[in-house]
Structure formats: structure tokens, C-alpha cells
C-alpha positions as CSV (number, residue, x, y, z in Angstrom):
1,X,-26.7,67.4,195.7
2,X,-25.3,66.5,199.1
3,X,-24.5,62.9,199.8
4,X,-24.4,61.2,203.2
5,X,-23.5,57.6,203.9
6,X,-24.2,56.5,207.5
7,X,-22.8,53.5,209.2
8,X,-22.4,51.3,206.1
9,X,-21.6,47.7,206.6
10,X,-20.9,45.1,203.9
11,X,-19.4,41.6,204.2
12,X,-18.2,39.1,201.6
13,X,-17.9,35.9,203.5
14,X,-15.3,36.4,206.2
15,X,-14.2,39.7,204.8
16,X,-15.7,42.8,206.4
17,X,-15.2,45.1,203.4
18,X,-17.1,48.1,204.9
19,X,-17.1,48.3,208.6
20,X,-19.4,51.0,209.8
21,X,-18.2,53.6,207.3
22,X,-19.8,57.1,207.4
23,X,-19.0,59.9,204.9
24,X,-20.6,63.2,203.9
25,X,-19.9,64.9,200.6
26,X,-21.3,68.4,199.9
27,X,-22.3,69.6,196.5
28,X,-19.6,71.7,194.7
29,X,-16.8,69.7,196.3
30,X,-14.3,67.1,195.2
31,X,-14.0,64.5,197.9
32,X,-10.9,62.3,197.7
33,X,-11.1,58.7,198.9
34,X,-7.7,57.2,199.6
35,X,-6.8,53.7,200.6
36,X,-4.7,50.7,199.7
37,X,-6.1,47.9,197.5
38,X,-8.8,46.0,199.3
39,X,-9.4,48.9,201.8
40,X,-13.1,49.1,200.9
41,X,-13.2,52.1,198.6
42,X,-14.7,50.5,195.5
43,X,-17.1,48.5,197.7
44,X,-18.6,51.7,199.2
45,X,-18.8,53.3,195.7
46,X,-20.6,50.3,194.3
47,X,-23.1,50.5,197.1
48,X,-23.8,54.1,196.4
49,X,-24.1,53.4,192.6
50,X,-26.4,50.4,193.1
51,X,-24.1,47.7,191.8
52,X,-24.2,45.9,195.2
53,X,-26.4,46.5,198.3
54,X,-25.2,47.2,201.8
55,X,-25.9,44.7,204.6
56,X,-26.9,47.7,206.8
57,X,-26.6,51.5,207.0
58,X,-28.4,54.4,205.3
59,X,-27.9,56.6,202.2
60,X,-29.2,60.2,202.3
61,X,-29.4,62.5,199.3
62,X,-30.0,66.2,200.2
63,X,-31.1,64.9,203.7
64,X,-33.6,62.4,202.3
65,X,-33.2,58.7,202.9
66,X,-33.1,56.7,199.7
67,X,-33.0,53.0,198.7
68,X,-30.8,52.0,195.8
69,X,-31.4,48.5,194.4
70,X,-29.6,48.8,191.0
71,X,-27.5,51.1,188.8
72,X,-30.7,52.2,187.1
73,X,-32.0,53.4,190.5
74,X,-28.8,55.4,191.1
75,X,-29.0,57.0,187.7
76,X,-32.7,58.0,188.3
77,X,-31.6,59.6,191.6
78,X,-28.8,61.5,189.8
79,X,-25.8,59.3,190.7
80,X,-23.4,58.2,188.1
81,X,-20.2,56.1,188.4
82,X,-17.2,56.2,186.1
83,X,-15.6,52.8,186.5
84,X,-11.9,52.0,186.2
85,X,-12.7,49.9,183.1
86,X,-15.0,51.7,180.6
87,X,-18.6,50.4,180.8
88,X,-19.5,50.7,177.1
89,X,-20.1,48.7,173.9
90,X,-17.0,48.9,171.7
91,X,-18.5,47.4,168.5
92,X,-21.2,50.2,168.5
93,X,-21.1,53.9,167.6
94,X,-20.8,56.6,170.2
95,X,-24.3,57.8,169.7
96,X,-25.7,54.3,170.1
97,X,-23.8,54.0,173.4
98,X,-25.6,57.1,174.5
99,X,-29.0,55.8,173.6
100,X,-28.6,52.4,175.4
101,X,-30.1,52.7,178.8
102,X,-31.8,56.0,178.1
103,X,-35.5,56.5,178.8
104,X,-36.3,57.5,175.2
105,X,-38.4,54.6,174.0
106,X,-38.1,52.5,170.9
107,X,-37.6,55.3,168.4
108,X,-35.2,57.9,169.9
109,X,-34.6,61.2,168.0
110,X,-30.9,60.6,167.0
111,X,-30.5,64.1,165.6
112,X,-31.6,65.6,168.9
113,X,-29.3,63.3,170.9
114,X,-26.3,64.2,168.7
115,X,-27.1,67.9,169.0
116,X,-27.3,67.6,172.8
117,X,-24.1,65.5,172.9
118,X,-22.2,68.1,170.8
119,X,-23.4,70.9,173.1
120,X,-22.2,69.0,176.2
121,X,-18.8,68.4,174.5
122,X,-18.3,72.1,173.9
123,X,-18.5,72.8,177.7
124,X,-15.5,70.5,178.4
125,X,-13.4,70.9,175.2
126,X,-14.0,67.2,174.2
127,X,-13.9,66.3,170.5
128,X,-15.5,62.8,170.0
129,X,-17.4,62.2,166.8
130,X,-20.8,60.8,167.7
131,X,-20.7,58.6,164.6
132,X,-17.4,56.9,165.3
133,X,-17.1,53.4,166.7
134,X,-16.2,53.1,170.3
135,X,-13.5,50.5,169.7
136,X,-11.5,53.1,167.7
137,X,-11.3,55.5,170.8
138,X,-8.5,55.6,173.3
139,X,-9.1,54.8,176.9
140,X,-9.2,58.5,177.7
141,X,-11.8,59.2,175.0
142,X,-13.9,56.3,176.2
143,X,-13.7,57.9,179.6
144,X,-14.9,61.2,178.2
145,X,-17.8,59.5,176.5
146,X,-18.8,57.9,179.8
147,X,-18.7,61.3,181.6
148,X,-20.8,62.9,178.9
149,X,-23.3,60.0,179.0
150,X,-23.7,60.3,182.7
151,X,-24.2,64.1,182.5
152,X,-26.7,63.7,179.7
153,X,-28.6,61.3,181.9
154,X,-28.8,64.0,184.6
155,X,-26.1,63.0,187.0
156,X,-25.6,65.4,189.9
157,X,-23.2,63.1,191.8
158,X,-20.2,61.7,190.0
159,X,-18.1,58.8,191.3
160,X,-14.7,58.4,189.6
161,X,-13.0,55.1,190.5
162,X,-9.2,55.3,189.7
163,X,-10.0,57.5,186.7
164,X,-6.4,58.2,185.7
165,X,-5.6,54.5,185.2
166,X,-4.3,54.0,181.6
167,X,-4.7,57.5,180.3
168,X,-1.9,59.9,179.1
169,X,-0.7,62.9,180.9
170,X,-2.5,65.3,178.6
171,X,-5.7,63.3,179.0
172,X,-5.3,63.5,182.7
173,X,-4.9,67.3,182.6
174,X,-8.1,67.5,180.6
175,X,-9.9,65.2,183.0
176,X,-8.8,67.2,186.0
177,X,-10.0,70.5,184.3
178,X,-13.3,68.7,183.6
179,X,-13.7,67.7,187.3
180,X,-12.9,71.2,188.5
181,X,-15.5,72.6,186.1
182,X,-18.2,70.0,187.3
183,X,-17.5,70.9,190.9
184,X,-17.9,74.6,190.0
185,X,-21.3,73.8,188.5
186,X,-22.4,72.4,191.8
187,X,-21.8,68.6,191.2
188,X,-20.6,66.5,194.1
189,X,-17.5,64.5,193.0
190,X,-16.2,61.4,194.7
191,X,-12.6,60.8,193.5
192,X,-11.3,57.3,194.4
193,X,-7.6,56.9,194.1
194,X,-4.4,55.5,195.6
195,X,-2.2,58.2,194.1
196,X,-1.4,60.8,196.7
197,X,-0.2,63.5,194.3
198,X,-3.4,63.4,192.3
199,X,-5.6,63.6,195.4
200,X,-3.6,66.4,196.8
201,X,-3.7,68.4,193.6
202,X,-7.4,68.0,193.0
203,X,-9.4,67.4,196.1
204,X,-10.9,69.8,198.6
205,X,-11.0,67.1,201.3
206,X,-9.6,63.6,201.6
207,X,-10.8,60.6,203.6
208,X,-8.6,57.5,204.2
209,X,-9.9,53.9,204.4
210,X,-8.0,51.0,205.8
211,X,-9.3,47.5,206.1
212,X,-12.9,48.6,205.7
213,X,-12.7,51.4,208.3
214,X,-12.7,55.2,207.9
215,X,-9.4,56.2,209.4
216,X,-10.1,59.9,209.3
217,X,-10.0,62.9,207.0
218,X,-7.7,65.8,206.1
219,X,-8.1,69.1,204.3
220,X,-5.3,71.2,202.6
221,X,-2.5,71.8,203.2
222,X,-2.0,68.0,203.0
223,X,0.7,66.1,205.0
224,X,1.8,63.3,202.7
225,X,3.6,61.3,205.3
226,X,0.5,61.4,207.5
227,X,-1.8,60.3,204.7
228,X,0.6,57.3,203.9
229,X,0.6,56.3,207.6
230,X,-3.2,56.5,207.7
231,X,-3.4,54.3,204.6
232,X,-0.9,51.6,205.6
233,X,-0.4,52.0,209.4
234,X,3.3,52.7,208.8
235,X,5.6,54.8,206.6
236,X,6.5,53.5,203.2
237,X,10.0,54.0,201.6
238,X,10.4,52.9,198.0
239,X,13.4,50.6,197.6
240,X,16.3,51.5,195.3
241,X,16.4,49.9,191.9
242,X,19.2,47.3,191.7
243,X,20.5,46.6,188.2
244,X,20.7,42.8,187.8
245,X,21.4,42.7,184.1
246,X,24.3,40.6,182.8
247,X,26.5,41.0,179.7
248,X,25.0,37.9,178.1
249,X,22.3,38.6,175.5
250,X,19.1,36.7,175.9
251,X,17.2,37.9,172.8
252,X,18.0,39.9,169.7
253,X,15.2,41.7,167.7
254,X,16.3,42.6,164.2
255,X,14.4,44.6,161.5
256,X,11.1,43.7,163.1
257,X,8.0,45.0,161.2
258,X,4.4,45.0,162.3
259,X,1.4,46.1,160.3
260,X,-1.8,46.9,162.2
261,X,-5.0,48.5,160.9
262,X,-4.2,51.9,162.4
263,X,-0.4,51.7,162.7
264,X,2.7,50.4,161.0
265,X,6.0,49.8,162.8
266,X,9.2,49.4,160.8
267,X,12.7,48.2,161.3
268,X,12.8,47.8,165.1
269,X,16.2,46.7,166.4
270,X,17.3,46.1,170.0
271,X,18.7,43.4,172.2
272,X,17.5,42.1,175.6
273,X,20.2,41.1,178.0
274,X,19.9,38.4,180.6
275,X,18.4,39.7,183.9
276,X,17.6,43.1,182.3
277,X,14.5,45.3,182.7
278,X,13.5,47.3,179.6
279,X,10.7,49.9,180.0
280,X,8.5,51.0,177.0
281,X,7.2,54.5,177.2
282,X,4.8,56.3,174.9
283,X,1.3,57.6,174.4
284,X,-1.4,54.9,174.3
285,X,-1.6,53.5,170.8
286,X,2.0,54.4,169.8
287,X,3.0,50.9,169.1
288,X,4.4,49.6,172.3
289,X,1.5,47.2,172.9
290,X,2.0,45.7,169.4
291,X,5.7,45.1,170.1
292,X,4.9,43.4,173.4
293,X,2.4,41.1,171.8
294,X,4.8,40.3,168.9
295,X,7.5,39.3,171.5
296,X,4.9,37.1,173.2
297,X,3.9,35.3,170.0
298,X,0.3,36.6,170.2
299,X,0.7,39.0,167.2
300,X,2.5,37.7,164.1
301,X,5.1,40.2,162.7
302,X,5.1,40.9,159.0
303,X,8.9,40.9,158.8
304,X,12.1,40.7,160.7
305,X,13.4,38.3,163.4
306,X,13.0,37.6,167.1
307,X,16.1,35.6,168.0
308,X,16.5,33.7,171.3
309,X,20.1,33.2,172.2
310,X,20.9,29.7,173.2
311,X,24.0,28.2,174.9
312,X,27.5,29.4,175.5
313,X,28.2,29.4,171.7
314,X,25.5,32.1,171.1
315,X,23.4,30.0,168.8
316,X,20.2,31.7,167.7
317,X,16.6,30.4,167.4
318,X,14.3,32.6,165.3
319,X,10.8,32.6,167.0
320,X,9.2,35.1,164.6
321,X,6.2,33.5,162.9
322,X,6.1,30.6,165.4
323,X,2.9,29.7,167.3
324,X,2.3,31.2,170.7
325,X,2.8,27.8,172.4
326,X,6.3,27.8,171.0
327,X,7.1,31.1,172.7
328,X,5.5,29.8,176.0
329,X,7.5,26.6,175.9
330,X,10.7,28.6,175.5
331,X,9.9,30.4,178.8
332,X,8.2,33.6,177.5
333,X,5.3,34.7,179.6
334,X,2.8,37.6,178.8
335,X,0.9,39.4,181.6
336,X,-1.9,41.6,180.1
337,X,-3.2,44.8,181.6
338,X,-6.9,43.6,181.1
339,X,-6.7,41.1,184.0
340,X,-10.3,39.7,183.9
341,X,-10.6,39.9,180.1
342,X,-7.3,38.3,179.0
343,X,-5.3,37.1,182.0
344,X,-7.8,35.4,184.3
345,X,-11.1,33.6,184.0
346,X,-14.2,35.0,185.8
347,X,-16.2,32.4,187.6
348,X,-13.2,30.2,188.5
349,X,-11.6,30.0,191.9
350,X,-7.9,30.6,192.7
351,X,-7.4,26.9,193.1
352,X,-8.9,26.2,189.6
353,X,-6.6,28.9,188.1
354,X,-3.6,27.2,189.6
355,X,-4.7,23.8,188.4
356,X,-5.1,25.1,184.9
357,X,-1.8,26.9,184.8
358,X,0.2,23.8,185.8
359,X,1.5,21.4,183.2
360,X,-1.0,18.6,183.0
361,X,0.3,15.1,183.8
362,X,-2.8,13.0,183.5
363,X,-6.6,13.0,182.8
364,X,-7.6,13.6,186.5
365,X,-6.9,16.5,188.7
366,X,-5.3,15.6,192.1
367,X,-7.4,17.8,194.4
368,X,-5.2,17.5,197.4
369,X,-2.2,18.5,195.4
370,X,-4.0,21.5,193.9
371,X,-5.2,22.5,197.4
372,X,-1.6,22.4,198.8
373,X,-0.3,24.2,195.7
374,X,-2.9,26.9,196.1
375,X,-2.2,27.5,199.8
376,X,1.5,27.8,199.0
377,X,1.0,30.2,196.2
378,X,-1.4,32.3,198.2
379,X,1.2,32.5,201.0
380,X,4.2,33.1,198.7
381,X,2.5,35.9,196.8
382,X,0.6,37.4,199.8
383,X,-2.8,37.0,198.1
384,X,-5.7,38.1,200.3
385,X,-8.0,35.2,199.6
386,X,-8.6,31.5,199.9
387,X,-8.3,28.6,197.4
388,X,-12.1,28.8,197.0
389,X,-12.1,32.6,196.3
390,X,-13.5,33.4,192.9
391,X,-11.1,35.6,191.0
392,X,-13.6,38.4,190.3
393,X,-14.1,38.8,194.1
394,X,-10.5,39.8,194.6
395,X,-9.3,43.4,194.6
396,X,-7.2,44.6,191.6
397,X,-3.9,44.2,193.6
398,X,-4.8,40.6,194.6
399,X,-5.8,39.8,191.0
400,X,-2.4,41.1,189.9
401,X,-0.6,38.9,192.5
402,X,-2.6,36.0,191.3
403,X,-1.5,36.5,187.7
404,X,2.1,36.5,188.9
405,X,1.5,33.4,190.9
406,X,0.4,31.6,187.8
407,X,3.7,32.0,186.0
408,X,5.6,28.7,185.3
409,X,9.3,28.1,185.9
410,X,11.8,28.6,184.4
411,X,11.2,32.0,182.7
412,X,13.4,33.5,180.0
413,X,11.3,36.6,179.2
414,X,8.5,38.3,181.1
415,X,6.3,40.7,179.1
416,X,4.1,43.0,181.2
417,X,1.4,45.5,180.3
418,X,1.0,48.1,183.1
419,X,2.1,45.7,185.9
420,X,1.1,48.1,188.7
421,X,-1.9,49.8,187.1
422,X,-4.5,50.6,189.8
423,X,-2.3,49.4,192.6
424,X,-1.4,51.3,195.8
425,X,2.2,52.1,196.7
426,X,2.8,49.1,198.9
427,X,1.2,46.6,196.4
428,X,3.3,48.1,193.6
429,X,6.5,47.8,195.6
430,X,5.6,44.2,196.4
431,X,4.9,43.3,192.7
432,X,8.3,44.8,191.7
433,X,10.0,42.9,194.5
434,X,8.7,39.7,193.0
435,X,9.6,40.7,189.5
436,X,13.2,41.6,190.6
437,X,13.5,38.1,192.1
438,X,12.8,36.7,188.5
439,X,15.6,39.0,187.2
440,X,18.0,37.5,189.8
441,X,17.2,34.1,188.5
442,X,18.2,35.2,185.0
443,X,14.8,36.2,183.5
444,X,14.5,39.4,181.5
445,X,11.6,41.8,181.7
446,X,10.0,44.1,179.1
447,X,7.2,46.3,180.4
448,X,4.8,49.1,179.4
449,X,3.8,51.8,181.9
450,X,2.1,55.2,181.5
451,X,3.7,56.1,184.8
452,X,7.0,57.7,183.8
453,X,8.4,57.6,187.3
454,X,7.9,53.9,187.3
455,X,9.6,53.5,183.9
456,X,12.6,55.5,185.0
457,X,12.9,53.9,188.5
458,X,12.6,50.2,187.5
459,X,14.2,50.1,184.0
460,X,17.8,49.4,183.1
461,X,17.1,50.8,179.6
462,X,14.1,52.6,178.0
463,X,12.6,52.6,174.5
464,X,10.3,55.4,173.6
465,X,7.4,55.1,171.1
466,X,5.8,57.8,169.0
467,X,3.4,57.1,166.1
468,X,4.9,53.7,165.3
469,X,8.5,55.0,165.5
470,X,10.8,53.5,168.1
471,X,13.8,55.2,169.7
472,X,17.2,53.7,170.3
473,X,17.5,52.2,173.8
474,X,18.4,54.8,176.4
475,X,20.2,54.0,179.7
476,X,17.6,54.8,182.3
477,X,20.1,56.4,184.6
478,X,20.7,59.1,181.9
479,X,17.0,59.9,181.3
480,X,14.8,62.5,182.9
481,X,11.0,62.8,183.0
482,X,11.2,66.0,180.9
483,X,13.3,64.2,178.2
484,X,10.8,61.3,178.1
485,X,7.8,63.8,178.0
486,X,9.4,65.6,175.0
487,X,10.0,62.4,173.0
488,X,6.5,61.0,173.9
489,X,5.0,64.2,172.6
490,X,6.9,63.9,169.3
491,X,9.7,66.3,169.9
492,X,13.4,65.5,169.4
493,X,12.9,62.8,166.7
494,X,15.2,63.0,163.7
């Protein structure tokens, strides 16, 4: 199915998210869509998939003009969208997630659905049990489920919005093989990303958006420097990592033990030095998220100690088992990967977020003070929005900047889950610039990332996780991507 978008306009208040964008995607091709955060990529895809409606412009499928009022309309027309965050029901079984939204009436034939699901899986080498519960699946498996659901519903056009966010390297390889197979079957694929290497490896053509405008397209062989300049209007050079760690220990973790339903972690020992950045690498579900939450006081360990080093005499305060508020009051801050689910509150404005994050000094909120604080934070953190902007209206990059702007001072330890997930190059560099300023002020950082380049570039030391096992701390300067990949895959463990 050929897709044609003609002169699409969409405004959100003063923001012209799509400014006369036109785009043609032929069946059997993988169309890359590049752009920085807030460039209008997701807005255009949401228009095509029926989540929002354009202010003006036309959508043509195989040359025929169509009107799409809802996601249900888009599915009926053969358009399916794989979102950055899985659109499923975790407490339910895989087969029930298939049935929801299907036109099969009140009494669907479960055996027939399972049979069709299994046949689809075989085409793409997936291995998901239809009777398993979705909340036991990895992000990559939930992504596979969504692809299968859309194909089962008859999708001929597939939109993939930042699909490699939060999945492992092996899952990415399988996803790319799937996309190539779908294109070979004649599907039209729209691949939305900010990762140049992925777009260059996968796509038969790339279009670049900037500030809601189509800046032009390119076909292989791709010129990376030219694509970057089209995205940002300038060349981007990643800054060198500057080690800010000091000899003073800030925290000591001794014999830490964590018991989870699916994983047990035993005898974790490492220290965190003042101003240091420690990267945690590993396949999703290997234990690094559990350690991060234990260090934040969100998850109670079943044994061991989390010592905070106090004063020149090296006195130690054991935080293990204490309430989350105790951790927070000692300057420990947690930044979750699920921004809208755990870090921010949908429906509230930026100003309301800043008011809630500040220490309360009375029963009434000083609106003028909150307004001034909001404007200052928006300027300081380069957030593209106003104090009245609702948090869900911001792009992923601006939501991440808003989370950083909510952190109190002073900080002792900053715990980050995928701090640049879904962010473009410039936004990621900006975020790390702000984080490094915290290190200069004496804060330490422990972070998780599935991007091994990011782990090596920004870390002073690295811990690798595999099936609940934790490696000794490696100096980042002595680590290679190949070495990390071997350890993450389970090789080289004694």
C-alpha cells in the first residue's frame, strides 16, 4: 500500500508542530524519518495513525483520499503504529491482548486465534507463549507481540516510532530482520528515529524534519555529516568525557542482597566515590534496575548494607531498610525511565510540577513565586514550553529536561534509568552536560543504559550484570564494546 501525505499542518497553541509537511512512501520500502526531539516526527505519525487529526492537509492510500478520525479507523484502513511505549495490557495474557480490539464479537474462537498467532510467529522466528502474562515479557517481546497483533489485524502500513528504545542488541537484530522481511512482503514501513546508524543500516530512503518542516530527503549512500546538519542546522561534535571523581568515598555497598520474584542478587560489593559516574550495563532484567531501586530506597534489600560516608572522619550511616524519604532527605534522587508513569504527573502543568517538587513552607502556594521559579527553570534547562504547558504535551527530550529541573539541591547521589533514551544527539549531550555539572558540585551518578557507547563514554567505572551476577567495577578507559558485549552475553564469568 502506497502512502501519501500532502501539505499537513498541525498546531498546538503557538507551536507549529507540522508546517506543510508532504511525504510519499511506496509499498515494499523502509522510509526513515529523522529529526531532533520536537521536530514533528511523532506528530505526523499520530496523524497518520488516527491518534490526532491534522488542522489541514490530505492523506492518500494507493492514490485514494481517506479520512482518519481514530486509531480504529487507521487499523481498518490497514495502518498500524508501534509506539515507543508498548500499548498493551500487562496484567492480561498474550492471547487476550490479541483479542482486545479485534472484530470477533463476544465469543471469539481462542483456539483459532492461538493457531493464527503461532503461524505468524513462525514467519519471524518469534517465540512468545500465547498463554503467558504480558507483564512477564521483556520490552522487546512486548514489541514483538504488538507487531504480530497489527499484522493479525491486517496492517499493510507499519509505523515504528523509536522502536529500538529499551531493547537489547540481539532483540534489535531480530527487529531489523523482521522489518526487512515485512518490506520484502510488500508492506510500507515508516521508521521514526534519531539514531543515524540505525536509519543508515535499515532504510531505503531518509527524510529529515526540523522544527515541523521537511528539510529534504536522501538515499544511499548516506552522508552522515549532511544528515546531522539537516537535523540541527549545524554540525554536532560530542564533548570529551572529563573525569570529575575525587578520592573521597561517598557510599559503600557491602554484601547487598535482593530477592525478586524472577531474580536473586547476592553479595554485591562496590563503592561510589564523590563526583564519580558509574555505568551499569547488561541485558534488560539482569538485575541492574533492582540495584538502582535499592540504592534509591524504593526497593528494600533482603540483606547487606548501603553506607553513606559522612564527614572528614569517615563516619558511616547505614541506609539499608530505611524509608524512601530518608534516602531523599540525604540527597539521593531517582530518575526513572518511565517518565509519564513514574517520574511526572500527566494532566499537571510545568508550574504545578515545580511547585510540588519544592519543599513546602506553608499551607498556601505563592503563585507569583512559582511563576518566577518556573520561568527560571525553563530557561536554565532549555525546556521548550511555558509554565502552563501540560507535561504530556512536551516531547520526550523536554520531559527529560523537566525531570532534571525538578531535582532539589544539594544532591549526594543521582540514580538514572536510561537518561537519554529516545533523545536526539544534541538533547543527549545537553542532558549529560547538566549531569556533569552535578558531578562538579560533588554529586555522584549511577546510571543504566542499553547504549554501550554511552556507558563507555560517560562512565568513570562500569559494572556489568548477567542473570543476577554483578561484575567487579571496571575502569571505563580499559573497557571495549566487544568486552562488554561478551560479559553481557554471559561469556567470561568465572
